[in-house]
A tleap script that builds the chain and sets N, CA, C and O, in Angstrom:
source leaprc.protein.ff14SB
mol = sequence {
  NMET ASN ARG SER SER PRO ILE VAL PRO THR
  LYS GLY VAL VAL SER LYS PRO VAL GLY ASP
  ALA VAL VAL LEU VAL HIE VAL ALA SER ASN
  ARG ILE PHE GLU LEU ASN GLU SER GLY ALA
  ARG ILE TRP ALA LEU VAL GLU GLY GLY ALA
  SER ARG ASP GLU ILE CYS ARG ARG LEU ARG
  GLU GLU PHE GLU THR ASP GLY GLY ASN VAL
  ASP ALA SER VAL ASP ASP LEU LEU ALA ASP
  LEU ALA SER GLN GLY LEU ILE GLY CGLY
}
set mol.1.N position { 3.987 -11.739 6.227 }
set mol.1.CA position { 2.815 -11.346 6.638 }
set mol.1.C position { 1.771 -12.199 5.412 }
set mol.1.O position { 1.961 -12.334 4.203 }
set mol.2.N position { 0.664 -12.668 6.261 }
set mol.2.CA position { -0.111 -13.251 5.535 }
set mol.2.C position { -0.905 -12.731 4.134 }
set mol.2.O position { -1.170 -11.530 4.082 }
set mol.3.N position { -1.182 -13.347 3.323 }
set mol.3.CA position { -1.350 -13.133 2.170 }
set mol.3.C position { -3.186 -12.841 2.250 }
set mol.3.O position { -3.789 -12.045 1.530 }
set mol.4.N position { -3.594 -13.423 2.958 }
set mol.4.CA position { -5.490 -13.302 3.153 }
set mol.4.C position { -5.948 -12.274 4.320 }
set mol.4.O position { -7.014 -11.659 4.302 }
set mol.5.N position { -5.036 -12.196 5.266 }
set mol.5.CA position { -4.660 -11.225 6.369 }
set mol.5.C position { -5.230 -9.602 6.172 }
set mol.5.O position { -4.563 -9.092 5.272 }
set mol.6.N position { -5.976 -8.886 6.575 }
set mol.6.CA position { -5.935 -7.197 6.295 }
set mol.6.C position { -4.781 -6.919 6.691 }
set mol.6.O position { -4.316 -7.538 7.648 }
set mol.7.N position { -4.013 -5.870 6.015 }
set mol.7.CA position { -3.215 -4.913 6.049 }
set mol.7.C position { -3.436 -3.472 6.435 }
set mol.7.O position { -3.723 -2.658 5.557 }
set mol.8.N position { -3.336 -3.166 7.503 }
set mol.8.CA position { -3.578 -1.597 7.774 }
set mol.8.C position { -2.390 -0.810 8.133 }
set mol.8.O position { -1.342 -1.368 8.460 }
set mol.9.N position { -2.490 0.198 8.092 }
set mol.9.CA position { -1.505 1.332 8.423 }
set mol.9.C position { -0.949 1.308 9.958 }
set mol.9.O position { -1.618 1.114 10.973 }
set mol.10.N position { -0.007 1.476 9.891 }
set mol.10.CA position { 0.520 1.641 11.539 }
set mol.10.C position { -0.010 2.904 12.319 }
set mol.10.O position { 0.107 4.065 11.925 }
set mol.11.N position { -0.581 2.512 13.430 }
set mol.11.CA position { -1.070 4.082 14.178 }
set mol.11.C position { 0.298 5.142 13.935 }
set mol.11.O position { 1.469 4.825 13.728 }
set mol.12.N position { -0.214 6.278 14.023 }
set mol.12.CA position { 0.912 7.244 13.775 }
set mol.12.C position { 1.152 7.834 12.351 }
set mol.12.O position { 1.709 8.917 12.171 }
set mol.13.N position { 0.753 7.149 11.503 }
set mol.13.CA position { 0.897 7.166 10.114 }
set mol.13.C position { -0.053 8.263 9.124 }
set mol.13.O position { -0.995 7.822 8.466 }
set mol.14.N position { 0.270 9.553 9.108 }
set mol.14.CA position { -0.637 10.137 8.390 }
set mol.14.C position { -0.565 10.247 6.716 }
set mol.14.O position { 0.473 10.560 6.133 }
set mol.15.N position { -1.456 10.031 6.233 }
set mol.15.CA position { -1.634 10.049 4.358 }
set mol.15.C position { -2.294 11.373 4.094 }
set mol.15.O position { -3.164 11.629 4.926 }
set mol.16.N position { -2.097 12.405 3.041 }
set mol.16.CA position { -2.409 13.121 2.465 }
set mol.16.C position { -2.309 12.970 0.998 }
set mol.16.O position { -1.182 12.855 0.515 }
set mol.17.N position { -3.379 12.956 0.205 }
set mol.17.CA position { -3.500 13.083 -1.289 }
set mol.17.C position { -2.708 14.204 -1.848 }
set mol.17.O position { -3.031 15.321 -1.445 }
set mol.18.N position { -1.636 14.117 -2.785 }
set mol.18.CA position { -1.161 15.377 -3.577 }
set mol.18.C position { -1.157 14.922 -4.791 }
set mol.18.O position { -0.411 14.038 -5.209 }
set mol.19.N position { -2.194 15.651 -5.559 }
set mol.19.CA position { -2.093 15.242 -7.496 }
set mol.19.C position { -2.414 14.032 -7.242 }
set mol.19.O position { -3.032 13.823 -6.197 }
set mol.20.N position { -2.086 12.923 -8.119 }
set mol.20.CA position { -2.160 11.551 -8.312 }
set mol.20.C position { -1.527 10.765 -7.177 }
set mol.20.O position { -1.832 9.601 -6.919 }
set mol.21.N position { -0.483 11.590 -6.415 }
set mol.21.CA position { 0.382 10.559 -5.513 }
set mol.21.C position { -0.588 10.701 -4.257 }
set mol.21.O position { -1.752 11.100 -4.300 }
set mol.22.N position { 0.250 10.223 -2.929 }
set mol.22.CA position { 0.144 10.589 -1.771 }
set mol.22.C position { 1.175 10.482 -1.074 }
set mol.22.O position { 2.141 9.758 -1.314 }
set mol.23.N position { 0.934 11.624 0.365 }
set mol.23.CA position { 2.337 11.475 0.622 }
set mol.23.C position { 2.023 11.052 2.275 }
set mol.23.O position { 1.032 11.497 2.853 }
set mol.24.N position { 3.119 10.031 3.017 }
set mol.24.CA position { 2.618 9.719 4.319 }
set mol.24.C position { 3.834 10.179 5.036 }
set mol.24.O position { 5.010 10.304 4.692 }
set mol.25.N position { 3.211 10.383 6.098 }
set mol.25.CA position { 4.349 10.714 7.358 }
set mol.25.C position { 4.210 9.795 8.333 }
set mol.25.O position { 3.179 9.145 8.504 }
set mol.26.N position { 5.315 9.692 9.066 }
set mol.26.CA position { 5.430 8.581 10.167 }
set mol.26.C position { 5.697 9.808 11.256 }
set mol.26.O position { 6.676 10.554 11.263 }
set mol.27.N position { 4.877 9.820 11.927 }
set mol.27.CA position { 4.957 10.811 12.654 }
set mol.27.C position { 5.915 10.352 14.181 }
set mol.27.O position { 6.354 11.234 14.919 }
set mol.28.N position { 6.088 9.134 14.418 }
set mol.28.CA position { 6.890 8.945 15.370 }
set mol.28.C position { 8.455 9.061 14.649 }
set mol.28.O position { 9.409 9.402 15.349 }
set mol.29.N position { 8.557 8.878 13.796 }
set mol.29.CA position { 10.183 9.308 13.243 }
set mol.29.C position { 10.225 10.490 12.529 }
set mol.29.O position { 11.287 10.885 12.048 }
set mol.30.N position { 8.930 11.253 12.375 }
set mol.30.CA position { 9.026 12.254 11.477 }
set mol.30.C position { 9.771 12.419 9.914 }
set mol.30.O position { 10.279 13.396 9.364 }
set mol.31.N position { 9.572 10.916 9.456 }
set mol.31.CA position { 9.571 10.667 8.167 }
set mol.31.C position { 8.615 10.961 7.007 }
set mol.31.O position { 7.483 11.304 7.351 }
set mol.32.N position { 8.847 10.894 5.803 }
set mol.32.CA position { 7.845 11.406 4.771 }
set mol.32.C position { 8.513 10.737 3.890 }
set mol.32.O position { 9.721 10.706 3.654 }
set mol.33.N position { 7.504 10.126 3.355 }
set mol.33.CA position { 7.086 9.088 1.778 }
set mol.33.C position { 6.238 9.746 1.193 }
set mol.33.O position { 5.340 10.396 1.728 }
set mol.34.N position { 6.535 9.591 -0.388 }
set mol.34.CA position { 5.571 9.821 -1.085 }
set mol.34.C position { 5.287 8.589 -2.281 }
set mol.34.O position { 6.208 8.250 -3.025 }
set mol.35.N position { 4.463 8.211 -2.341 }
set mol.35.CA position { 3.924 7.273 -3.428 }
set mol.35.C position { 3.168 7.673 -4.759 }
set mol.35.O position { 2.203 8.434 -4.828 }
set mol.36.N position { 3.683 7.129 -5.620 }
set mol.36.CA position { 3.384 7.239 -7.188 }
set mol.36.C position { 1.725 6.894 -7.309 }
set mol.36.O position { 1.124 6.249 -6.450 }
set mol.37.N position { 1.238 7.321 -8.265 }
set mol.37.CA position { -0.483 6.947 -8.614 }
set mol.37.C position { -0.711 5.339 -8.180 }
set mol.37.O position { -1.546 4.941 -7.368 }
set mol.38.N position { 0.047 4.692 -8.772 }
set mol.38.CA position { -0.238 2.806 -8.492 }
set mol.38.C position { 0.182 3.053 -6.949 }
set mol.38.O position { -0.827 2.881 -6.266 }
set mol.39.N position { 0.974 3.294 -6.379 }
set mol.39.CA position { 1.398 2.951 -5.021 }
set mol.39.C position { 0.134 3.875 -4.008 }
set mol.39.O position { -0.225 3.455 -2.908 }
set mol.40.N position { -0.375 5.077 -4.592 }
set mol.40.CA position { -0.988 5.939 -4.006 }
set mol.40.C position { -3.058 4.993 -3.824 }
set mol.40.O position { -3.998 5.240 -3.068 }
set mol.41.N position { -2.881 4.039 -4.871 }
set mol.41.CA position { -3.684 3.092 -4.982 }
set mol.41.C position { -3.967 1.944 -4.153 }
set mol.41.O position { -4.981 1.444 -3.667 }
set mol.42.N position { -2.767 1.704 -4.156 }
set mol.42.CA position { -2.385 0.389 -2.966 }
set mol.42.C position { -2.815 0.893 -1.475 }
set mol.42.O position { -3.472 0.325 -0.602 }
set mol.43.N position { -2.242 2.079 -1.514 }
set mol.43.CA position { -1.960 2.934 -0.029 }
set mol.43.C position { -3.817 2.818 0.497 }
set mol.43.O position { -4.173 2.696 1.669 }
set mol.44.N position { -4.647 2.888 -0.559 }
set mol.44.CA position { -5.900 3.451 -0.301 }
set mol.44.C position { -6.503 1.947 0.109 }
set mol.44.O position { -7.237 1.756 1.078 }
set mol.45.N position { -6.050 0.922 -0.820 }
set mol.45.CA position { -6.786 -0.241 -0.681 }
set mol.45.C position { -6.075 -0.843 1.030 }
set mol.45.O position { -6.746 -1.668 1.651 }
set mol.46.N position { -5.013 -0.445 1.505 }
set mol.46.CA position { -4.592 -0.680 2.717 }
set mol.46.C position { -5.230 0.019 4.000 }
set mol.46.O position { -5.373 -0.440 5.133 }
set mol.47.N position { -5.578 1.292 3.472 }
set mol.47.CA position { -6.690 1.976 4.430 }
set mol.47.C position { -7.888 1.174 4.659 }
set mol.47.O position { -8.322 0.999 5.798 }
set mol.48.N position { -8.401 0.713 3.689 }
set mol.48.CA position { -9.678 0.201 3.767 }
set mol.48.C position { -9.308 -1.371 4.300 }
set mol.48.O position { -10.224 -2.171 4.109 }
set mol.49.N position { -8.201 -1.865 4.882 }
set mol.49.CA position { -8.129 -3.075 5.451 }
set mol.49.C position { -8.137 -4.423 4.507 }
set mol.49.O position { -8.504 -5.557 4.815 }
set mol.50.N position { -7.549 -3.873 3.100 }
set mol.50.CA position { -7.621 -5.397 2.150 }
set mol.50.C position { -6.366 -6.202 2.392 }
set mol.50.O position { -5.358 -5.898 3.029 }
set mol.51.N position { -6.608 -7.078 1.865 }
set mol.51.CA position { -5.457 -7.998 2.355 }
set mol.51.C position { -4.545 -8.231 1.255 }
set mol.51.O position { -5.135 -8.133 0.179 }
set mol.52.N position { -3.438 -8.478 1.156 }
set mol.52.CA position { -2.315 -8.534 -0.074 }
set mol.52.C position { -3.231 -9.133 -0.815 }
set mol.52.O position { -3.457 -8.353 -1.739 }
set mol.53.N position { -4.124 -10.422 -0.974 }
set mol.53.CA position { -4.314 -11.015 -2.472 }
set mol.53.C position { -5.789 -10.173 -2.638 }
set mol.53.O position { -6.285 -10.246 -3.763 }
set mol.54.N position { -6.348 -9.577 -1.873 }
set mol.54.CA position { -7.331 -8.497 -2.188 }
set mol.54.C position { -7.125 -7.550 -2.887 }
set mol.54.O position { -7.731 -7.096 -3.858 }
set mol.55.N position { -5.800 -7.105 -2.105 }
set mol.55.CA position { -5.333 -5.541 -3.419 }
set mol.55.C position { -4.511 -6.031 -4.649 }
set mol.55.O position { -3.904 -5.194 -5.317 }
set mol.56.N position { -4.467 -7.351 -4.974 }
set mol.56.CA position { -3.835 -7.914 -5.928 }
set mol.56.C position { -4.980 -7.990 -7.372 }
set mol.56.O position { -5.027 -7.622 -8.545 }
set mol.57.N position { -5.891 -8.807 -6.246 }
set mol.57.CA position { -7.248 -9.123 -7.237 }
set mol.57.C position { -7.736 -7.779 -7.618 }
set mol.57.O position { -7.918 -7.825 -8.834 }
set mol.58.N position { -8.095 -6.376 -7.080 }
set mol.58.CA position { -8.405 -5.583 -7.582 }
set mol.58.C position { -7.868 -5.205 -8.469 }
set mol.58.O position { -8.394 -5.271 -9.581 }
set mol.59.N position { -6.446 -4.599 -8.250 }
set mol.59.CA position { -5.297 -4.226 -8.979 }
set mol.59.C position { -5.765 -4.534 -10.792 }
set mol.59.O position { -5.954 -3.790 -11.755 }
set mol.60.N position { -5.817 -6.219 -10.546 }
set mol.60.CA position { -5.784 -6.647 -12.023 }
set mol.60.C position { -7.042 -6.410 -12.436 }
set mol.60.O position { -6.996 -6.472 -13.664 }
set mol.61.N position { -8.117 -6.177 -12.098 }
set mol.61.CA position { -9.545 -5.971 -12.493 }
set mol.61.C position { -9.419 -4.453 -13.035 }
set mol.61.O position { -9.828 -4.105 -14.143 }
set mol.62.N position { -8.727 -3.508 -11.996 }
set mol.62.CA position { -8.858 -2.447 -12.442 }
set mol.62.C position { -7.907 -1.797 -13.693 }
set mol.62.O position { -8.277 -0.850 -14.388 }
set mol.63.N position { -6.601 -2.503 -13.836 }
set mol.63.CA position { -5.779 -2.055 -14.792 }
set mol.63.C position { -5.921 -3.190 -15.782 }
set mol.63.O position { -5.034 -3.179 -16.636 }
set mol.64.N position { -6.925 -4.299 -15.906 }
set mol.64.CA position { -7.247 -5.483 -16.873 }
set mol.64.C position { -6.005 -6.013 -17.289 }
set mol.64.O position { -5.804 -5.895 -18.498 }
set mol.65.N position { -5.110 -6.566 -16.632 }
set mol.65.CA position { -4.106 -6.965 -16.795 }
set mol.65.C position { -3.837 -8.471 -16.287 }
set mol.65.O position { -4.875 -8.942 -15.822 }
set mol.66.N position { -2.688 -9.415 -16.237 }
set mol.66.CA position { -2.504 -10.829 -15.996 }
set mol.66.C position { -1.863 -10.139 -14.379 }
set mol.66.O position { -1.845 -8.943 -14.087 }
set mol.67.N position { -1.368 -11.326 -13.488 }
set mol.67.CA position { -1.148 -11.404 -12.343 }
set mol.67.C position { 0.036 -11.086 -12.132 }
set mol.67.O position { 0.274 -10.503 -11.074 }
set mol.68.N position { 1.092 -11.356 -13.029 }
set mol.68.CA position { 2.408 -11.717 -12.264 }
set mol.68.C position { 3.011 -10.427 -12.136 }
set mol.68.O position { 3.726 -10.216 -11.157 }
set mol.69.N position { 2.790 -9.390 -13.132 }
set mol.69.CA position { 3.547 -7.971 -12.680 }
set mol.69.C position { 2.841 -7.200 -11.584 }
set mol.69.O position { 3.403 -6.359 -10.884 }
set mol.70.N position { 1.419 -7.590 -11.475 }
set mol.70.CA position { 0.803 -6.856 -10.439 }
set mol.70.C position { 0.788 -7.321 -9.105 }
set mol.70.O position { 0.467 -6.608 -8.154 }
set mol.71.N position { 1.117 -8.463 -9.020 }
set mol.71.CA position { 1.540 -9.526 -8.068 }
set mol.71.C position { 2.945 -8.782 -7.336 }
set mol.71.O position { 2.937 -8.287 -6.209 }
set mol.72.N position { 4.284 -8.840 -8.373 }
set mol.72.CA position { 5.255 -8.666 -7.996 }
set mol.72.C position { 5.655 -7.231 -7.119 }
set mol.72.O position { 6.357 -6.935 -6.152 }
set mol.73.N position { 4.836 -6.610 -8.001 }
set mol.73.CA position { 4.621 -4.779 -7.891 }
set mol.73.C position { 4.110 -4.448 -6.392 }
set mol.73.O position { 4.564 -3.686 -5.538 }
set mol.74.N position { 2.934 -5.356 -6.399 }
set mol.74.CA position { 2.064 -5.044 -4.647 }
set mol.74.C position { 3.126 -6.032 -3.914 }
set mol.74.O position { 3.067 -5.635 -2.751 }
set mol.75.N position { 3.820 -6.819 -3.938 }
set mol.75.CA position { 4.593 -7.493 -2.762 }
set mol.75.C position { 6.088 -6.261 -2.774 }
set mol.75.O position { 6.545 -5.761 -1.746 }
set mol.76.N position { 6.375 -6.116 -3.537 }
set mol.76.CA position { 7.785 -4.957 -3.321 }
set mol.76.C position { 7.231 -3.701 -2.492 }
set mol.76.O position { 7.752 -3.151 -1.522 }
set mol.77.N position { 6.039 -3.405 -3.138 }
set mol.77.CA position { 5.565 -1.943 -2.487 }
set mol.77.C position { 5.267 -2.588 -0.778 }
set mol.77.O position { 5.656 -1.921 0.180 }
set mol.78.N position { 4.769 -3.518 -0.635 }
set mol.78.CA position { 4.242 -3.963 0.466 }
set mol.78.C position { 5.447 -4.331 1.763 }
set mol.78.O position { 5.477 -4.164 2.982 }
set mol.79.N position { 6.092 -4.739 1.043 }
set mol.79.CA position { 7.513 -5.118 1.794 }
set mol.79.C position { 8.047 -3.879 2.286 }
set mol.79.O position { 8.116 -3.701 3.502 }
set mol.80.N position { 8.563 -2.705 1.194 }
set mol.80.CA position { 8.942 -1.805 1.470 }
set mol.80.C position { 8.318 -0.874 2.545 }
set mol.80.O position { 9.006 -0.347 3.420 }
set mol.81.N position { 6.794 -0.677 2.417 }
set mol.81.CA position { 6.092 -0.144 3.426 }
set mol.81.C position { 6.237 -0.933 4.623 }
set mol.81.O position { 6.074 -0.231 5.621 }
set mol.82.N position { 6.481 -2.129 4.879 }
set mol.82.CA position { 6.546 -2.865 6.207 }
set mol.82.C position { 7.688 -2.584 6.795 }
set mol.82.O position { 7.733 -2.265 7.983 }
set mol.83.N position { 8.954 -2.687 5.881 }
set mol.83.CA position { 9.993 -2.380 6.403 }
set mol.83.C position { 10.094 -1.185 7.046 }
set mol.83.O position { 10.756 -1.228 8.083 }
set mol.84.N position { 9.589 -0.028 6.713 }
set mol.84.CA position { 9.632 0.988 6.721 }
set mol.84.C position { 8.691 1.477 8.454 }
set mol.84.O position { 8.814 2.461 9.184 }
set mol.85.N position { 8.124 0.688 8.510 }
set mol.85.CA position { 6.820 0.716 9.596 }
set mol.85.C position { 5.700 1.588 9.392 }
set mol.85.O position { 5.185 2.315 10.242 }
set mol.86.N position { 5.392 1.463 8.280 }
set mol.86.CA position { 3.972 1.710 7.914 }
set mol.86.C position { 2.709 1.545 7.913 }
set mol.86.O position { 1.669 2.197 8.015 }
set mol.87.N position { 3.253 -0.017 7.699 }
set mol.87.CA position { 1.798 -0.748 7.709 }
set mol.87.C position { 2.026 -2.347 8.708 }
set mol.87.O position { 3.139 -2.832 8.913 }
set mol.88.N position { 0.780 -2.927 9.195 }
set mol.88.CA position { 1.197 -3.894 9.819 }
set mol.88.C position { -0.033 -5.020 9.033 }
set mol.88.O position { -0.692 -4.787 8.020 }
set mol.89.N position { -0.048 -6.193 9.844 }
set mol.89.CA position { -1.022 -7.116 9.393 }
set mol.89.C position { -1.472 -8.298 10.338 }
set mol.89.O position { -2.319 -9.106 9.955 }
savepdb mol mol.pdb
quit
């Protein structure tokens, strides 16, 4: 995945906020995924077409933290989402 290319949800993925979390449904496989509050924020940025680098930058600003932990957490979640067929870029 290119760090500066927009990341987009795969067609057929439906999201619904539930409290501070978000539930994703992959319609083709009928699989359901739940993201916590941090994951929900990342998903919102993905839905907006942000790149990996943009997501990391925005989260560092919003959470006023250094990049190491944020970048690793974003990379882990994006890798999980991609492996489940929920995002493309």
